[in-house]
All heavy atoms as a GROMACS GRO file, in nm:
protein
  524
    1MET      N    1 -10.558 -18.854   7.065
    1MET     CA    2 -10.454 -18.754   7.086
    1MET      C    3 -10.442 -18.718   7.230
    1MET      O    4 -10.534 -18.738   7.308
    1MET     CB    5 -10.485 -18.629   7.001
    1MET     CG    6 -10.479 -18.658   6.854
    1MET     SD    7 -10.421 -18.533   6.753
    1MET     CE    8 -10.274 -18.470   6.796
    2GLY      N    9 -10.331 -18.660   7.262
    2GLY     CA   10 -10.306 -18.618   7.398
    2GLY      C   11 -10.372 -18.487   7.436
    2GLY      O   12 -10.435 -18.420   7.353
    3LYS      N   13 -10.365 -18.458   7.558
    3LYS     CA   14 -10.424 -18.334   7.607
    3LYS      C   15 -10.342 -18.216   7.562
    3LYS      O   16 -10.219 -18.216   7.555
    3LYS     CB   17 -10.425 -18.338   7.765
    3LYS     CG   18 -10.487 -18.221   7.830
    3LYS     CD   19 -10.480 -18.238   7.977
    3LYS     CE   20 -10.529 -18.109   8.046
    3LYS     NZ   21 -10.517 -18.119   8.190
    4ALA      N   22 -10.412 -18.107   7.524
    4ALA     CA   23 -10.342 -17.988   7.477
    4ALA      C   24 -10.268 -17.922   7.597
    4ALA      O   25 -10.319 -17.921   7.706
    4ALA     CB   26 -10.444 -17.888   7.420
    5LEU      N   27 -10.149 -17.871   7.568
    5LEU     CA   28 -10.070 -17.817   7.679
    5LEU      C   29 -10.115 -17.678   7.720
    5LEU      O   30 -10.096 -17.640   7.835
    5LEU     CB   31  -9.922 -17.808   7.633
    5LEU     CG   32  -9.853 -17.938   7.610
    5LEU    CD1   33  -9.714 -17.918   7.562
    5LEU    CD2   34  -9.854 -18.018   7.738
    6GLY      N   35 -10.178 -17.602   7.636
    6GLY     CA   36 -10.219 -17.467   7.672
    6GLY      C   37 -10.096 -17.378   7.690
    6GLY      O   38  -9.998 -17.393   7.620
    7PRO      N   39 -10.101 -17.287   7.782
    7PRO     CA   40  -9.985 -17.202   7.812
    7PRO      C   41  -9.865 -17.283   7.853
    7PRO      O   42  -9.876 -17.395   7.905
    7PRO     CB   43 -10.031 -17.115   7.925
    7PRO     CG   44 -10.178 -17.130   7.940
    7PRO     CD   45 -10.214 -17.259   7.871
    8THR      N   46  -9.748 -17.229   7.830
    8THR     CA   47  -9.625 -17.304   7.858
    8THR      C   48  -9.612 -17.332   8.009
    8THR      O   49  -9.565 -17.441   8.042
    8THR     CB   50  -9.504 -17.215   7.816
    8THR    OG1   51  -9.524 -17.180   7.675
    8THR    CG2   52  -9.375 -17.293   7.830
    9GLY      N   53  -9.660 -17.248   8.091
    9GLY     CA   54  -9.653 -17.270   8.233
    9GLY      C   55  -9.731 -17.393   8.278
    9GLY      O   56  -9.695 -17.461   8.375
   10GLU      N   57  -9.839 -17.425   8.210
   10GLU     CA   58  -9.916 -17.545   8.243
   10GLU      C   59  -9.837 -17.672   8.219
   10GLU      O   60  -9.850 -17.771   8.292
   10GLU     CB   61 -10.044 -17.542   8.161
   10GLU     CG   62 -10.144 -17.654   8.202
   10GLU     CD   63 -10.271 -17.639   8.123
   10GLU    OE1   64 -10.314 -17.530   8.092
   10GLU    OE2   65 -10.328 -17.751   8.091
   11PHE      N   66  -9.752 -17.669   8.114
   11PHE     CA   67  -9.673 -17.787   8.086
   11PHE      C   68  -9.574 -17.816   8.197
   11PHE      O   69  -9.545 -17.931   8.232
   11PHE     CB   70  -9.596 -17.767   7.953
   11PHE     CG   71  -9.503 -17.878   7.920
   11PHE    CD1   72  -9.550 -17.997   7.878
   11PHE    CD2   73  -9.367 -17.858   7.931
   11PHE    CE1   74  -9.461 -18.104   7.847
   11PHE    CE2   75  -9.277 -17.962   7.903
   11PHE     CZ   76  -9.327 -18.081   7.856
   12PHE      N   77  -9.515 -17.710   8.258
   12PHE     CA   78  -9.415 -17.726   8.357
   12PHE      C   79  -9.468 -17.722   8.500
   12PHE      O   80  -9.393 -17.723   8.599
   12PHE     CB   81  -9.306 -17.617   8.345
   12PHE     CG   82  -9.224 -17.629   8.221
   12PHE    CD1   83  -9.249 -17.543   8.113
   12PHE    CD2   84  -9.128 -17.726   8.211
   12PHE    CE1   85  -9.176 -17.554   7.997
   12PHE    CE2   86  -9.053 -17.739   8.094
   12PHE     CZ   87  -9.079 -17.652   7.989
   13TRP      N   88  -9.599 -17.722   8.516
   13TRP     CA   89  -9.662 -17.705   8.645
   13TRP      C   90  -9.617 -17.815   8.741
   13TRP      O   91  -9.568 -17.783   8.851
   13TRP     CB   92  -9.809 -17.703   8.631
   13TRP     CG   93  -9.884 -17.699   8.760
   13TRP    CD1   94  -9.888 -17.589   8.843
   13TRP    CD2   95  -9.962 -17.801   8.824
   13TRP    NE1   96  -9.961 -17.621   8.954
   13TRP    CE2   97 -10.005 -17.749   8.944
   13TRP    CE3   98  -9.990 -17.929   8.787
   13TRP    CZ2   99 -10.085 -17.824   9.029
   13TRP    CZ3  100 -10.070 -18.002   8.875
   13TRP    CH2  101 -10.116 -17.952   8.993
   14ARG      N  102  -9.623 -17.938   8.702
   14ARG     CA  103  -9.586 -18.044   8.796
   14ARG      C  104  -9.434 -18.052   8.815
   14ARG      O  105  -9.386 -18.094   8.919
   14ARG     CB  106  -9.639 -18.179   8.744
   14ARG     CG  107  -9.786 -18.186   8.757
   14ARG     CD  108  -9.834 -18.328   8.738
   14ARG     NE  109  -9.976 -18.330   8.762
   14ARG     CZ  110 -10.043 -18.439   8.780
   14ARG    NH1  111  -9.978 -18.553   8.788
   14ARG    NH2  112 -10.170 -18.437   8.801
   15ARG      N  113  -9.361 -18.011   8.718
   15ARG     CA  114  -9.214 -18.021   8.726
   15ARG      C  115  -9.160 -17.909   8.816
   15ARG      O  116  -9.045 -17.920   8.861
   15ARG     CB  117  -9.153 -18.010   8.588
   15ARG     CG  118  -9.181 -18.135   8.505
   15ARG     CD  119  -9.147 -18.113   8.360
   15ARG     NE  120  -9.179 -18.231   8.278
   15ARG     CZ  121  -9.296 -18.259   8.233
   15ARG    NH1  122  -9.403 -18.184   8.260
   15ARG    NH2  123  -9.318 -18.366   8.160
   16ASP      N  124  -9.235 -17.804   8.840
   16ASP     CA  125  -9.187 -17.697   8.920
   16ASP      C  126  -9.251 -17.687   9.060
   16ASP      O  127  -9.229 -17.594   9.131
   16ASP     CB  128  -9.213 -17.560   8.850
   16ASP     CG  129  -9.125 -17.539   8.731
   16ASP    OD1  130  -9.017 -17.600   8.728
   16ASP    OD2  131  -9.160 -17.459   8.643
   17GLU      N  132  -9.324 -17.789   9.094
   17GLU     CA  133  -9.386 -17.786   9.231
   17GLU      C  134  -9.285 -17.789   9.340
   17GLU      O  135  -9.309 -17.736   9.448
   17GLU     CB  136  -9.480 -17.908   9.243
   17GLU     CG  137  -9.614 -17.888   9.175
   17GLU     CD  138  -9.709 -18.001   9.208
   17GLU    OE1  139  -9.686 -18.072   9.306
   17GLU    OE2  140  -9.806 -18.011   9.133
   18TRP      N  141  -9.169 -17.850   9.318
   18TRP     CA  142  -9.067 -17.858   9.423
   18TRP      C  143  -9.015 -17.719   9.463
   18TRP      O  144  -8.970 -17.705   9.575
   18TRP     CB  145  -8.948 -17.947   9.371
   18TRP     CG  146  -8.877 -17.886   9.262
   18TRP    CD1  147  -8.901 -17.906   9.131
   18TRP    CD2  148  -8.760 -17.806   9.268
   18TRP    NE1  149  -8.810 -17.838   9.055
   18TRP    CE2  150  -8.721 -17.776   9.134
   18TRP    CE3  151  -8.685 -17.748   9.371
   18TRP    CZ2  152  -8.614 -17.695   9.105
   18TRP    CZ3  153  -8.579 -17.671   9.340
   18TRP    CH2  154  -8.544 -17.641   9.209
   19ARG      N  155  -9.029 -17.623   9.373
   19ARG     CA  156  -8.980 -17.489   9.406
   19ARG      C  157  -9.067 -17.421   9.511
   19ARG      O  158  -9.022 -17.325   9.573
   19ARG     CB  159  -8.980 -17.402   9.282
   19ARG     CG  160  -8.885 -17.450   9.176
   19ARG     CD  161  -8.894 -17.359   9.052
   19ARG     NE  162  -8.832 -17.422   8.936
   19ARG     CZ  163  -8.709 -17.389   8.895
   19ARG    NH1  164  -8.642 -17.296   8.958
   19ARG    NH2  165  -8.658 -17.447   8.791
   20LYS      N  166  -9.188 -17.468   9.532
   20LYS     CA  167  -9.278 -17.408   9.628
   20LYS      C  168  -9.279 -17.485   9.763
   20LYS      O  169  -9.358 -17.458   9.846
   20LYS     CB  170  -9.419 -17.402   9.572
   20LYS     CG  171  -9.427 -17.315   9.449
   20LYS     CD  172  -9.565 -17.317   9.389
   20LYS     CE  173  -9.567 -17.235   9.261
   20LYS     NZ  174  -9.683 -17.260   9.183
   21HIS      N  175  -9.186 -17.576   9.778
   21HIS     CA  176  -9.183 -17.658   9.901
   21HIS      C  177  -9.150 -17.568  10.017
   21HIS      O  178  -9.065 -17.474  10.004
   21HIS     CB  179  -9.076 -17.767   9.886
   21HIS     CG  180  -9.081 -17.866   9.994
   21HIS    ND1  181  -9.018 -17.851  10.114
   21HIS    CD2  182  -9.147 -17.984  10.002
   21HIS    CE1  183  -9.046 -17.952  10.190
   21HIS    NE2  184  -9.125 -18.038  10.127
   22PRO      N  185  -9.212 -17.582  10.131
   22PRO     CA  186  -9.188 -17.494  10.247
   22PRO      C  187  -9.040 -17.488  10.295
   22PRO      O  188  -9.000 -17.383  10.344
   22PRO     CB  189  -9.270 -17.558  10.361
   22PRO     CG  190  -9.377 -17.632  10.287
   22PRO     CD  191  -9.316 -17.679  10.159
   23MET      N  192  -8.963 -17.592  10.272
   23MET     CA  193  -8.827 -17.587  10.314
   23MET      C  194  -8.738 -17.498  10.220
   23MET      O  195  -8.631 -17.459  10.258
   23MET     CB  196  -8.770 -17.729  10.317
   23MET     CG  197  -8.828 -17.812  10.425
   23MET     SD  198  -8.791 -17.754  10.590
   23MET     CE  199  -8.620 -17.794  10.601
   24LEU      N  200  -8.791 -17.475  10.102
   24LEU     CA  201  -8.708 -17.397  10.003
   24LEU      C  202  -8.751 -17.251   9.997
   24LEU      O  203  -8.681 -17.168   9.940
   24LEU     CB  204  -8.721 -17.460   9.866
   24LEU     CG  205  -8.666 -17.605   9.855
   24LEU    CD1  206  -8.693 -17.659   9.721
   24LEU    CD2  207  -8.518 -17.608   9.887
   25THR      N  208  -8.866 -17.219  10.050
   25THR     CA  209  -8.908 -17.078  10.046
   25THR      C  210  -8.847 -17.006  10.161
   25THR      O  211  -8.783 -17.062  10.252
   25THR     CB  212  -9.064 -17.066  10.053
   25THR    OG1  213  -9.105 -17.134  10.172
   25THR    CG2  214  -9.128 -17.128   9.931
   26ASN      N  215  -8.864 -16.872  10.165
   26ASN     CA  216  -8.799 -16.793  10.271
   26ASN      C  217  -8.874 -16.815  10.402
   26ASN      O  218  -8.974 -16.759  10.432
   26ASN     CB  219  -8.811 -16.644  10.228
   26ASN     CG  220  -8.732 -16.558  10.321
   26ASN    OD1  221  -8.663 -16.608  10.407
   26ASN    ND2  222  -8.743 -16.428  10.302
   27GLN      N  223  -8.811 -16.896  10.484
   27GLN     CA  224  -8.869 -16.932  10.615
   27GLN      C  225  -8.786 -16.873  10.731
   27GLN      O  226  -8.797 -16.914  10.844
   27GLN     CB  227  -8.875 -17.082  10.630
   27GLN     CG  228  -8.964 -17.147  10.533
   27GLN     CD  229  -9.108 -17.118  10.563
   27GLN    OE1  230  -9.154 -17.114  10.677
   27GLN    NE2  231  -9.189 -17.094  10.460
   28PHE      N  232  -8.703 -16.771  10.703
   28PHE     CA  233  -8.618 -16.714  10.805
   28PHE      C  234  -8.702 -16.655  10.920
   28PHE      O  235  -8.663 -16.657  11.036
   28PHE     CB  236  -8.525 -16.610  10.746
   28PHE     CG  237  -8.429 -16.554  10.848
   28PHE    CD1  238  -8.324 -16.630  10.896
   28PHE    CD2  239  -8.442 -16.424  10.894
   28PHE    CE1  240  -8.242 -16.576  10.988
   28PHE    CE2  241  -8.358 -16.372  10.985
   28PHE     CZ  242  -8.251 -16.447  11.037
   29ARG      N  243  -8.818 -16.596  10.883
   29ARG     CA  244  -8.900 -16.533  10.983
   29ARG      C  245  -8.953 -16.636  11.080
   29ARG      O  246  -8.964 -16.606  11.198
   29ARG     CB  247  -9.015 -16.461  10.911
   29ARG     CG  248  -9.097 -16.376  11.008
   29ARG     CD  249  -9.203 -16.307  10.932
   29ARG     NE  250  -9.317 -16.399  10.913
   29ARG     CZ  251  -9.425 -16.371  10.852
   29ARG    NH1  252  -9.438 -16.257  10.785
   29ARG    NH2  253  -9.524 -16.456  10.841
   30TYR      N  254  -8.984 -16.752  11.034
   30TYR     CA  255  -9.034 -16.858  11.125
   30TYR      C  256  -8.923 -16.930  11.195
   30TYR      O  257  -8.945 -16.998  11.297
   30TYR     CB  258  -9.116 -16.956  11.045
   30TYR     CG  259  -9.234 -16.887  10.977
   30TYR    CD1  260  -9.239 -16.874  10.841
   30TYR    CD2  261  -9.338 -16.832  11.050
   30TYR    CE1  262  -9.346 -16.812  10.778
   30TYR    CE2  263  -9.446 -16.771  10.991
   30TYR     CZ  264  -9.450 -16.763  10.852
   30TYR     OH  265  -9.551 -16.696  10.793
   31ALA      N  266  -8.802 -16.923  11.142
   31ALA     CA  267  -8.686 -16.992  11.206
   31ALA      C  268  -8.639 -16.917  11.331
   31ALA      O  269  -8.576 -16.976  11.416
   31ALA     CB  270  -8.572 -17.010  11.108
   32THR      N  271  -8.664 -16.790  11.341
   32THR     CA  272  -8.620 -16.708  11.452
   32THR      C  273  -8.741 -16.637  11.513
   32THR      O  274  -8.751 -16.515  11.499
   32THR     CB  275  -8.514 -16.608  11.405
   32THR    OG1  276  -8.570 -16.524  11.298
   32THR    CG2  277  -8.390 -16.676  11.356
   33PRO      N  278  -8.824 -16.709  11.584
   33PRO     CA  279  -8.940 -16.643  11.644
   33PRO      C  280  -8.899 -16.547  11.754
   33PRO      O  281  -8.811 -16.575  11.834
   33PRO     CB  282  -9.021 -16.757  11.701
   33PRO     CG  283  -8.927 -16.867  11.718
   33PRO     CD  284  -8.824 -16.850  11.620
   34GLY      N  285  -8.957 -16.429  11.755
   34GLY     CA  286  -8.926 -16.331  11.857
   34GLY      C  287  -8.808 -16.245  11.831
   34GLY      O  288  -8.780 -16.155  11.906
   35LEU      N  289  -8.738 -16.269  11.722
   35LEU     CA  290  -8.618 -16.186  11.690
   35LEU      C  291  -8.664 -16.041  11.664
   35LEU      O  292  -8.591 -15.951  11.711
   35LEU     CB  293  -8.541 -16.245  11.573
   35LEU     CG  294  -8.416 -16.164  11.529
   35LEU    CD1  295  -8.314 -16.175  11.645
   35LEU    CD2  296  -8.360 -16.218  11.401
   36GLY      N  297  -8.765 -16.022  11.595
   36GLY     CA  298  -8.807 -15.883  11.562
   36GLY      C  299  -8.843 -15.803  11.685
   36GLY      O  300  -8.800 -15.691  11.704
   37ILE      N  301  -8.920 -15.864  11.777
   37ILE     CA  302  -8.952 -15.796  11.903
   37ILE      C  303  -8.827 -15.773  11.988
   37ILE      O  304  -8.813 -15.669  12.051
   37ILE     CB  305  -9.057 -15.883  11.980
   37ILE    CG1  306  -9.186 -15.883  11.900
   37ILE    CG2  307  -9.074 -15.828  12.120
   37ILE    CD1  308  -9.294 -15.971  11.960
   38ALA      N  309  -8.736 -15.865  11.989
   38ALA     CA  310  -8.612 -15.852  12.062
   38ALA      C  311  -8.530 -15.733  12.010
   38ALA      O  312  -8.471 -15.658  12.084
   38ALA     CB  313  -8.533 -15.981  12.060
   39VAL      N  314  -8.522 -15.722  11.878
   39VAL     CA  315  -8.445 -15.611  11.817
   39VAL      C  316  -8.509 -15.477  11.852
   39VAL      O  317  -8.438 -15.379  11.886
   39VAL     CB  318  -8.432 -15.631  11.664
   39VAL    CG1  319  -8.383 -15.506  11.597
   39VAL    CG2  320  -8.347 -15.750  11.633
   40VAL      N  321  -8.642 -15.471  11.845
   40VAL     CA  322  -8.710 -15.345  11.883
   40VAL      C  323  -8.684 -15.313  12.032
   40VAL      O  324  -8.657 -15.200  12.065
   40VAL     CB  325  -8.861 -15.357  11.848
   40VAL    CG1  326  -8.940 -15.242  11.909
   40VAL    CG2  327  -8.882 -15.362  11.699
   41ALA      N  328  -8.700 -15.414  12.116
   41ALA     CA  329  -8.680 -15.388  12.259
   41ALA      C  330  -8.535 -15.343  12.287
   41ALA      O  331  -8.513 -15.252  12.368
   41ALA     CB  332  -8.713 -15.516  12.341
   42PHE      N  333  -8.442 -15.405  12.223
   42PHE     CA  334  -8.298 -15.366  12.242
   42PHE      C  335  -8.279 -15.222  12.196
   42PHE      O  336  -8.206 -15.147  12.255
   42PHE     CB  337  -8.209 -15.464  12.170
   42PHE     CG  338  -8.059 -15.431  12.191
   42PHE    CD1  339  -8.003 -15.454  12.316
   42PHE    CD2  340  -7.988 -15.383  12.087
   42PHE    CE1  341  -7.866 -15.426  12.335
   42PHE    CE2  342  -7.857 -15.352  12.104
   42PHE     CZ  343  -7.795 -15.374  12.230
   43GLY      N  344  -8.338 -15.188  12.081
   43GLY     CA  345  -8.326 -15.052  12.028
   43GLY      C  346  -8.383 -14.948  12.125
   43GLY      O  347  -8.324 -14.842  12.148
   44ILE      N  348  -8.496 -14.984  12.183
   44ILE     CA  349  -8.555 -14.892  12.284
   44ILE      C  350  -8.464 -14.878  12.406
   44ILE      O  351  -8.448 -14.771  12.459
   44ILE     CB  352  -8.697 -14.939  12.320
   44ILE    CG1  353  -8.792 -14.919  12.202
   44ILE    CG2  354  -8.752 -14.864  12.443
   44ILE    CD1  355  -8.930 -14.984  12.218
   45TYR      N  356  -8.409 -14.991  12.449
   45TYR     CA  357  -8.317 -14.987  12.563
   45TYR      C  358  -8.197 -14.897  12.532
   45TYR      O  359  -8.156 -14.816  12.618
   45TYR     CB  360  -8.272 -15.129  12.596
   45TYR     CG  361  -8.156 -15.132  12.690
   45TYR    CD1  362  -8.167 -15.107  12.819
   45TYR    CD2  363  -8.028 -15.162  12.638
   45TYR    CE1  364  -8.053 -15.109  12.906
   45TYR    CE2  365  -7.917 -15.167  12.720
   45TYR     CZ  366  -7.934 -15.139  12.856
   45TYR     OH  367  -7.821 -15.140  12.936
   46VAL      N  368  -8.135 -14.916  12.416
   46VAL     CA  369  -8.016 -14.837  12.381
   46VAL      C  370  -8.053 -14.687  12.374
   46VAL      O  371  -7.981 -14.603  12.427
   46VAL     CB  372  -7.954 -14.887  12.250
   46VAL    CG1  373  -7.849 -14.792  12.200
   46VAL    CG2  374  -7.897 -15.024  12.271
   47ALA      N  375  -8.165 -14.656  12.312
   47ALA     CA  376  -8.207 -14.512  12.304
   47ALA      C  377  -8.234 -14.460  12.440
   47ALA      O  378  -8.194 -14.342  12.468
   47ALA     CB  379  -8.332 -14.504  12.213
   48GLY      N  380  -8.296 -14.537  12.528
   48GLY     CA  381  -8.322 -14.490  12.663
   48GLY      C  382  -8.194 -14.468  12.747
   48GLY      O  383  -8.181 -14.370  12.818
   49GLU      N  384  -8.098 -14.552  12.724
   49GLU     CA  385  -7.967 -14.542  12.794
   49GLU      C  386  -7.894 -14.421  12.748
   49GLU      O  387  -7.832 -14.345  12.826
   49GLU     CB  388  -7.887 -14.664  12.781
   49GLU     CG  389  -7.758 -14.661  12.861
   49GLU     CD  390  -7.687 -14.794  12.871
   49GLU    OE1  391  -7.745 -14.896  12.831
   49GLU    OE2  392  -7.572 -14.793  12.914
   50ILE      N  393  -7.895 -14.395  12.615
   50ILE     CA  394  -7.829 -14.276  12.561
   50ILE      C  395  -7.894 -14.150  12.615
   50ILE      O  396  -7.828 -14.054  12.654
   50ILE     CB  397  -7.831 -14.279  12.405
   50ILE    CG1  398  -7.737 -14.394  12.354
   50ILE    CG2  399  -7.791 -14.147  12.349
   50ILE    CD1  400  -7.745 -14.414  12.208
   51ALA      N  401  -8.029 -14.147  12.617
   51ALA     CA  402  -8.100 -14.030  12.673
   51ALA      C  403  -8.066 -14.013  12.818
   51ALA      O  404  -8.046 -13.900  12.868
   51ALA     CB  405  -8.247 -14.045  12.649
   52TYR      N  406  -8.066 -14.122  12.896
   52TYR     CA  407  -8.033 -14.112  13.039
   52TYR      C  408  -7.895 -14.057  13.060
   52TYR      O  409  -7.873 -13.973  13.146
   52TYR     CB  410  -8.047 -14.251  13.101
   52TYR     CG  411  -8.009 -14.254  13.247
   52TYR    CD1  412  -8.102 -14.216  13.348
   52TYR    CD2  413  -7.884 -14.289  13.289
   52TYR    CE1  414  -8.073 -14.220  13.478
   52TYR    CE2  415  -7.848 -14.294  13.423
   52TYR     CZ  416  -7.942 -14.261  13.518
   52TYR     OH  417  -7.910 -14.261  13.648
   53ASN      N  418  -7.798 -14.104  12.982
   53ASN     CA  419  -7.662 -14.059  12.996
   53ASN      C  420  -7.647 -13.910  12.957
   53ASN      O  421  -7.567 -13.841  13.015
   53ASN     CB  422  -7.563 -14.143  12.916
   53ASN     CG  423  -7.548 -14.280  12.975
   53ASN    OD1  424  -7.567 -14.300  13.096
   53ASN    ND2  425  -7.508 -14.377  12.892
   54LYS      N  426  -7.727 -13.863  12.865
   54LYS     CA  427  -7.721 -13.721  12.827
   54LYS      C  428  -7.787 -13.631  12.935
   54LYS      O  429  -7.739 -13.524  12.962
   54LYS     CB  430  -7.787 -13.698  12.693
   54LYS     CG  431  -7.704 -13.749  12.581
   54LYS     CD  432  -7.755 -13.709  12.451
   54LYS     CE  433  -7.660 -13.762  12.340
   54LYS     NZ  434  -7.653 -13.684  12.224
   55ILE      N  435  -7.892 -13.683  12.992
   55ILE     CA  436  -7.964 -13.602  13.094
   55ILE      C  437  -7.887 -13.597  13.226
   55ILE      O  438  -7.873 -13.494  13.285
   55ILE     CB  439  -8.104 -13.659  13.116
   55ILE    CG1  440  -8.190 -13.638  12.992
   55ILE    CG2  441  -8.173 -13.595  13.238
   55ILE    CD1  442  -8.321 -13.706  12.992
   56TYR      N  443  -7.837 -13.713  13.271
   56TYR     CA  444  -7.768 -13.726  13.398
   56TYR      C  445  -7.621 -13.739  13.384
   56TYR      O  446  -7.557 -13.804  13.470
   56TYR     CB  447  -7.826 -13.841  13.474
   56TYR     CG  448  -7.975 -13.826  13.506
   56TYR    CD1  449  -8.064 -13.904  13.442
   56TYR    CD2  450  -8.016 -13.737  13.600
   56TYR    CE1  451  -8.202 -13.889  13.472
   56TYR    CE2  452  -8.153 -13.719  13.626
   56TYR     CZ  453  -8.244 -13.801  13.563
   56TYR     OH  454  -8.377 -13.786  13.590
   57ALA      N  455  -7.560 -13.678  13.286
   57ALA     CA  456  -7.415 -13.685  13.267
   57ALA      C  457  -7.348 -13.604  13.376
   57ALA      O  458  -7.394 -13.503  13.423
   57ALA     CB  459  -7.377 -13.627  13.128
   58PRO      N  460  -7.236 -13.656  13.429
   58PRO     CA  461  -7.164 -13.583  13.529
   58PRO      C  462  -7.107 -13.454  13.470
   58PRO      O  463  -7.069 -13.446  13.356
   58PRO     CB  464  -7.051 -13.681  13.571
   58PRO     CG  465  -7.036 -13.768  13.456
   58PRO     CD  466  -7.168 -13.781  13.389
   59SER      N  467  -7.110 -13.353  13.555
   59SER     CA  468  -7.061 -13.225  13.508
   59SER      C  469  -6.909 -13.231  13.488
   59SER      O  470  -6.838 -13.294  13.568
   59SER     CB  471  -7.095 -13.111  13.607
   59SER     OG  472  -7.034 -13.137  13.730
   60HIS      N  473  -6.859 -13.161  13.388
   60HIS     CA  474  -6.713 -13.165  13.360
   60HIS      C  475  -6.636 -13.055  13.431
   60HIS      O  476  -6.520 -13.040  13.409
   60HIS     CB  477  -6.695 -13.158  13.208
   60HIS     CG  478  -6.750 -13.274  13.133
   60HIS    ND1  479  -6.695 -13.402  13.142
   60HIS    CD2  480  -6.852 -13.290  13.049
   60HIS    CE1  481  -6.764 -13.487  13.068
   60HIS    NE2  482  -6.862 -13.415  13.012
   61THR      N  483  -6.708 -12.981  13.513
   61THR     CA  484  -6.644 -12.869  13.585
   61THR      C  485  -6.578 -12.912  13.714
   61THR      O  486  -6.500 -12.837  13.772
   61THR     CB  487  -6.748 -12.761  13.617
   61THR    OG1  488  -6.852 -12.814  13.692
   61THR    CG2  489  -6.804 -12.698  13.486
   62SER      N  490  -6.609 -13.030  13.763
   62SER     CA  491  -6.548 -13.077  13.888
   62SER      C  492  -6.400 -13.115  13.864
   62SER      O  493  -6.369 -13.171  13.765
   62SER     CB  494  -6.625 -13.197  13.945
   62SER     OG  495  -6.615 -13.302  13.853
   63PRO      N  496  -6.311 -13.078  13.958
   63PRO     CA  497  -6.170 -13.106  13.938
   63PRO      C  498  -6.142 -13.255  13.951
   63PRO      O  499  -6.201 -13.321  14.034
   63PRO     CB  500  -6.106 -13.028  14.049
   63PRO     CG  501  -6.210 -13.011  14.153
   63PRO     CD  502  -6.341 -13.004  14.079
   64CYS      N  503  -6.054 -13.298  13.870
   64CYS     CA  504  -6.018 -13.442  13.878
   64CYS      C  505  -5.891 -13.459  13.963
   64CYS      O  506  -5.807 -13.368  13.969
   64CYS     CB  507  -5.980 -13.489  13.737
   64CYS     SG  508  -6.125 -13.503  13.629
   65SER      N  509  -5.883 -13.563  14.038
   65SER     CA  510  -5.769 -13.585  14.127
   65SER      C  511  -5.668 -13.677  14.062
   65SER      O  512  -5.589 -13.744  14.134
   65SER     CB  513  -5.817 -13.639  14.260
   65SER     OG  514  -5.881 -13.762  14.238
   66HIS      N  515  -5.661 -13.690  13.934
   66HIS     CA  516  -5.572 -13.784  13.867
   66HIS      C  517  -5.438 -13.721  13.853
   66HIS      O  518  -5.395 -13.628  13.829
   66HIS     CB  519  -5.626 -13.822  13.729
   66HIS     CG  520  -5.748 -13.904  13.741
   66HIS    ND1  521  -5.809 -13.960  13.634
   66HIS    CD2  522  -5.828 -13.936  13.847
   66HIS    CE1  523  -5.918 -14.024  13.673
   66HIS    NE2  524  -5.930 -14.009  13.803
   0.00000   0.00000   0.00000
């Protein structure tokens, strides 16, 4: 007689190995190295520029010559 199948997952084990192939799993993190650090650095830059513009904003009391 043949080998007992046991749990249903054991029967499909070899047939489902392709689903775990590295090209099919979520590899976006490895496809874009440094993207996370770049996003954080850009966010810090934008926050710093907004803070700088609020601190050193030109006064609106000066008359305009337009």
